[in-house]
VEXMI-600460 format. One record per residue (C-alpha): residue number from 1; residue in three letters; x, y, z negated. Coordinates in Angstrom, 2 decimals. Each point is the difference from the previous one (the first is absolute). Example, Ala and Ser with C-alpha at 12.3 -4.5 7.8 and 13.67 -1.06 7.14 Angstrom:
residues 2
+-----+-----+---------+---------+---------+
|   i |  aa |       u |       v |       w |
+-----+-----+---------+---------+---------+
|   1 | ALA |   12.30 |   -4.50 |   -7.80 |
|   2 | SER |    1.37 |    3.44 |    0.66 |
+-----+-----+---------+---------+---------+
***
This chain:
residues 171
+-----+-----+---------+---------+---------+
|   i |  aa |       u |       v |       w |
+-----+-----+---------+---------+---------+
|   1 | MET |   71.29 |  -46.93 |  -72.36 |
|   2 | LEU |    1.14 |    1.77 |    3.21 |
|   3 | ILE |   -3.30 |   -0.80 |    1.82 |
|   4 | PHE |   -1.94 |    1.33 |   -3.11 |
|   5 | SER |    1.91 |    3.23 |   -0.02 |
|   6 | ARG |   -0.33 |    0.51 |    3.87 |
|   7 | LYS |   -3.82 |   -0.53 |   -0.42 |
|   8 | LEU |   -0.05 |    2.47 |   -2.81 |
|   9 | VAL |    1.74 |    2.58 |    1.98 |
|  10 | GLN |   -2.33 |   -0.44 |    2.97 |
|  11 | ILE |   -3.10 |    0.29 |   -2.22 |
|  12 | GLY |    1.50 |    3.10 |   -1.79 |
|  13 | SER |    0.77 |    1.56 |    3.43 |
|  14 | CYS |   -3.60 |   -0.55 |    1.19 |
|  15 | PHE |   -1.49 |    1.71 |   -3.13 |
|  16 | LEU |    2.44 |    2.82 |    0.33 |
|  17 | LEU |   -0.93 |    0.55 |    3.72 |
|  18 | ILE |   -3.76 |   -0.07 |   -0.89 |
|  19 | GLY |    0.57 |    2.44 |   -2.84 |
|  20 | LEU |    1.87 |    2.45 |    2.29 |
|  21 | LEU |   -2.68 |   -0.17 |    2.63 |
|  22 | ALA |   -2.77 |    0.51 |   -2.48 |
|  23 | SER |    1.55 |    2.88 |   -1.79 |
|  24 | CYS |    1.01 |    2.03 |    3.16 |
|  25 | GLY |   -3.51 |    1.39 |    0.53 |
|  26 | PHE |   -0.16 |   -1.02 |    3.58 |
|  27 | TYR |   -1.02 |   -3.71 |   -0.41 |
|  28 | SER |   -2.05 |   -1.56 |   -2.70 |
|  29 | LEU |   -0.87 |   -3.66 |   -0.77 |
|  30 | THR |   -3.55 |    0.78 |    1.38 |
|  31 | GLY |    1.59 |    0.12 |    3.53 |
|  32 | ALA |   -0.83 |    3.80 |    0.14 |
|  33 | ALA |    2.55 |    2.29 |    1.80 |
|  34 | ILE |   -0.39 |    3.21 |   -2.01 |
|  35 | SER |    2.60 |    2.69 |    0.37 |
|  36 | GLY |   -1.55 |    3.03 |   -1.42 |
|  37 | ASP |   -0.70 |    1.31 |   -3.63 |
|  38 | THR |   -3.43 |    1.53 |    0.11 |
|  39 | ILE |   -3.64 |   -0.71 |    1.29 |
|  40 | ASN |   -3.07 |    2.15 |    0.08 |
|  41 | ILE |   -3.17 |   -2.18 |   -0.04 |
|  42 | HIS |   -2.86 |    2.40 |    0.47 |
|  43 | PHE |   -3.41 |   -0.67 |   -1.61 |
|  44 | ILE |   -1.77 |   -2.56 |    2.22 |
|  45 | GLU |   -3.41 |    1.56 |    0.83 |
|  46 | ASN |   -3.17 |   -2.10 |    0.37 |
|  47 | ASN |   -1.56 |    0.82 |    3.41 |
|  48 | ALA |   -1.96 |   -3.25 |    0.27 |
|  49 | PRO |   -3.83 |    0.23 |    0.52 |
|  50 | THR |   -0.55 |   -1.83 |   -3.25 |
|  51 | VAL |    2.00 |    1.36 |   -2.88 |
|  52 | ALA |    1.22 |   -1.92 |   -3.09 |
|  53 | PRO |    0.45 |    2.78 |   -2.50 |
|  54 | SER |    3.36 |   -0.94 |   -1.60 |
|  55 | LEU |    1.57 |   -1.76 |    3.12 |
|  56 | SER |    2.02 |    3.00 |    1.25 |
|  57 | ALA |    1.60 |    0.75 |   -3.33 |
|  58 | THR |    0.54 |   -3.75 |   -0.81 |
|  59 | PHE |    1.54 |   -0.84 |    3.30 |
|  60 | THR |    2.24 |    3.15 |    0.08 |
|  61 | GLN |    1.36 |   -0.82 |   -3.43 |
|  62 | LYS |    0.58 |   -3.59 |    0.83 |
|  63 | LEU |    1.79 |    0.87 |    3.21 |
|  64 | ARG |    2.27 |    2.40 |   -1.75 |
|  65 | GLN |    0.82 |   -2.33 |   -2.74 |
|  66 | HIS |    0.63 |   -2.90 |    2.36 |
|  67 | LEU |    2.26 |    1.98 |    2.25 |
|  68 | THR |    2.04 |    1.53 |   -2.80 |
|  69 | SER |    0.32 |   -3.22 |   -2.01 |
|  70 | LEU |    1.37 |   -2.11 |    2.97 |
|  71 | SER |    2.51 |    2.77 |    0.94 |
|  72 | SER |    2.07 |    2.64 |   -1.56 |
|  73 | LEU |   -2.09 |    2.69 |    1.51 |
|  74 | ALA |   -1.29 |    2.80 |   -2.10 |
|  75 | GLN |   -3.57 |    1.31 |    0.69 |
|  76 | VAL |    0.13 |    3.82 |    0.65 |
|  77 | ASP |   -2.80 |    2.39 |    1.05 |
|  78 | ASN |    1.86 |    2.02 |    2.66 |
|  79 | ASP |    0.73 |    0.06 |    3.75 |
|  80 | LYS |    3.67 |   -0.78 |   -0.39 |
|  81 | ALA |   -0.31 |   -3.64 |   -0.98 |
|  82 | ASP |    1.85 |   -2.62 |    1.98 |
|  83 | TYR |   -3.24 |   -1.89 |    0.69 |
|  84 | ASP |   -3.55 |    1.37 |    0.23 |
|  85 | ILE |   -3.16 |   -2.05 |   -0.13 |
|  86 | GLN |   -3.53 |    1.57 |    0.70 |
|  87 | GLY |   -3.07 |   -1.85 |    0.63 |
|  88 | SER |   -3.77 |   -0.63 |   -0.37 |
|  89 | ILE |   -2.35 |   -2.83 |   -0.86 |
|  90 | GLU |   -1.90 |   -0.37 |    3.22 |
|  91 | THR |   -2.04 |   -3.29 |   -0.63 |
|  92 | TYR |   -1.73 |   -1.18 |   -3.12 |
|  93 | ASN |   -2.96 |   -2.37 |    0.84 |
|  94 | VAL |   -1.71 |   -3.23 |   -0.97 |
|  95 | THR |   -0.93 |   -2.30 |    2.84 |
|  96 | VAL |   -1.37 |   -3.63 |    0.23 |
|  97 | ALA |    3.01 |   -2.43 |    0.25 |
|  98 | SER |   -1.88 |   -3.24 |    0.41 |
|  99 | ILE |   -3.49 |   -1.20 |    0.02 |
| 100 | THR |   -1.68 |   -3.23 |   -1.17 |
| 101 | GLY |   -2.07 |   -2.44 |    2.19 |
| 102 | THR |   -3.08 |    2.01 |   -1.08 |
| 103 | GLU |    1.53 |    3.07 |    1.47 |
| 104 | THR |    0.56 |    1.78 |   -3.36 |
| 105 | SER |    3.31 |    1.40 |   -1.01 |
| 106 | ALA |    2.25 |   -2.37 |   -1.83 |
| 107 | LYS |    2.99 |    2.28 |   -0.28 |
| 108 | ASN |    0.28 |    3.83 |    0.28 |
| 109 | ARG |    3.28 |    1.87 |    0.87 |
| 110 | LEU |    1.32 |    3.30 |   -1.29 |
| 111 | THR |    2.40 |    1.69 |    2.50 |
| 112 | ILE |    2.24 |    2.94 |   -0.74 |
| 113 | GLY |    2.01 |    1.70 |    2.73 |
| 114 | VAL |    2.58 |    2.75 |   -0.58 |
| 115 | LYS |    1.49 |    2.13 |    2.61 |
| 116 | ILE |    3.74 |    0.77 |   -0.90 |
| 117 | ILE |    2.29 |    2.67 |    1.59 |
| 118 | PHE |    3.58 |   -0.82 |   -0.98 |
| 119 | GLU |    2.81 |    2.48 |    0.63 |
| 120 | ASN |    3.60 |   -1.13 |   -0.41 |
| 121 | ARG |    1.86 |    3.41 |    0.06 |
| 122 | GLN |    3.38 |   -1.90 |    0.41 |
| 123 | ASP |   -0.99 |   -1.99 |    2.99 |
| 124 | GLU |   -2.93 |    1.28 |    2.01 |
| 125 | GLU |   -0.10 |   -3.32 |    2.07 |
| 126 | LYS |   -1.49 |   -1.74 |   -3.04 |
| 127 | ASN |   -2.97 |    2.48 |   -0.39 |
| 128 | PHE |   -3.41 |   -1.63 |    0.48 |
| 129 | THR |   -3.68 |    0.51 |   -0.14 |
| 130 | GLN |   -1.91 |   -3.19 |   -0.72 |
| 131 | THR |   -3.28 |   -1.27 |   -1.42 |
| 132 | PHE |    0.45 |   -2.78 |   -2.60 |
| 133 | SER |   -3.05 |   -2.15 |   -0.63 |
| 134 | ARG |   -0.59 |   -2.79 |   -2.58 |
| 135 | PHE |   -3.16 |   -1.68 |   -1.30 |
| 136 | ALA |   -1.11 |   -2.40 |   -2.70 |
| 137 | ASP |   -3.14 |   -2.26 |    0.05 |
| 138 | PHE |   -2.30 |   -0.54 |   -2.90 |
| 139 | ASN |   -3.07 |   -2.21 |   -0.57 |
| 140 | ALA |   -3.28 |    1.62 |    1.37 |
| 141 | ASP |   -1.86 |   -1.03 |   -3.13 |
| 142 | ARG |    2.30 |    2.34 |   -2.03 |
| 143 | ASN |   -0.97 |    3.63 |   -0.66 |
| 144 | PHE |    2.56 |    2.12 |    1.94 |
| 145 | GLN |    0.50 |    2.50 |   -2.81 |
| 146 | SER |    1.00 |   -2.87 |   -2.30 |
| 147 | VAL |    2.84 |   -1.11 |    2.22 |
| 148 | GLU |    0.86 |    3.35 |    1.70 |
| 149 | SER |    2.93 |    0.92 |   -2.42 |
| 150 | ALA |    1.72 |   -3.40 |    0.30 |
| 151 | LEU |   -0.43 |    0.05 |    3.89 |
| 152 | ILE |    1.46 |    3.53 |    0.02 |
| 153 | GLU |    2.96 |   -1.10 |   -2.02 |
| 154 | GLU |    0.62 |   -2.96 |    2.22 |
| 155 | ILE |   -0.15 |    1.95 |    3.30 |
| 156 | THR |    1.90 |    3.03 |   -1.16 |
| 157 | ASP |    2.89 |   -2.35 |   -1.14 |
| 158 | GLN |    0.11 |   -1.49 |    3.48 |
| 159 | LEU |   -0.18 |    3.50 |    1.65 |
| 160 | LYS |    2.78 |    1.46 |   -2.04 |
| 161 | ASP |    2.25 |   -3.01 |    0.85 |
| 162 | ASP |   -0.80 |    0.45 |    3.73 |
| 163 | ILE |    0.83 |    3.65 |   -0.09 |
| 164 | PHE |    3.34 |   -0.59 |   -1.76 |
| 165 | ASN |    1.01 |   -2.84 |    2.28 |
| 166 | ARG |   -0.85 |    2.07 |    3.15 |
| 167 | ALA |    1.82 |    3.07 |   -1.29 |
| 168 | PHE |    3.16 |   -1.55 |   -1.46 |
| 169 | VAL |    0.30 |   -3.68 |    1.05 |
| 170 | ASN |   -0.74 |    0.65 |    3.54 |
| 171 | TRP |   -2.35 |   -2.93 |    0.72 |
+-----+-----+---------+---------+---------+
***
């Protein structure tokens, strides 16, 4: 009985410690170190030579939702935010990813690259400017317009994770 209650106290202590760390606003279970309250994520412009009409709005909204849902940060539209993210889509292109023995395309690749300027107003050493790039392949016999939305969804999900990790998880 004594062993059982000792184990129960240890387990309870672990949960209490995790709860305290998660609620303090500085550490979350995502591994992110976030000490501020507000973030300003500006509209991500599309400066790529080829433009997908809704990509800027879609990516900006996904990035805002992702960063605020994984933290206690509130999105604000002013220059007094604890964190500031600006950026632009620099790459949006389709290239051949692989060819067959008859030298025809077997797979094509959509690549999206986003240049991000991150400012941490609490710790300037954590500021960065970086281009994040991801891609997704699709069968060359498929019409690009028929798979474009799904590819954009897949790639932007990866990009928003990369940006969050670079800004707050320090990888």
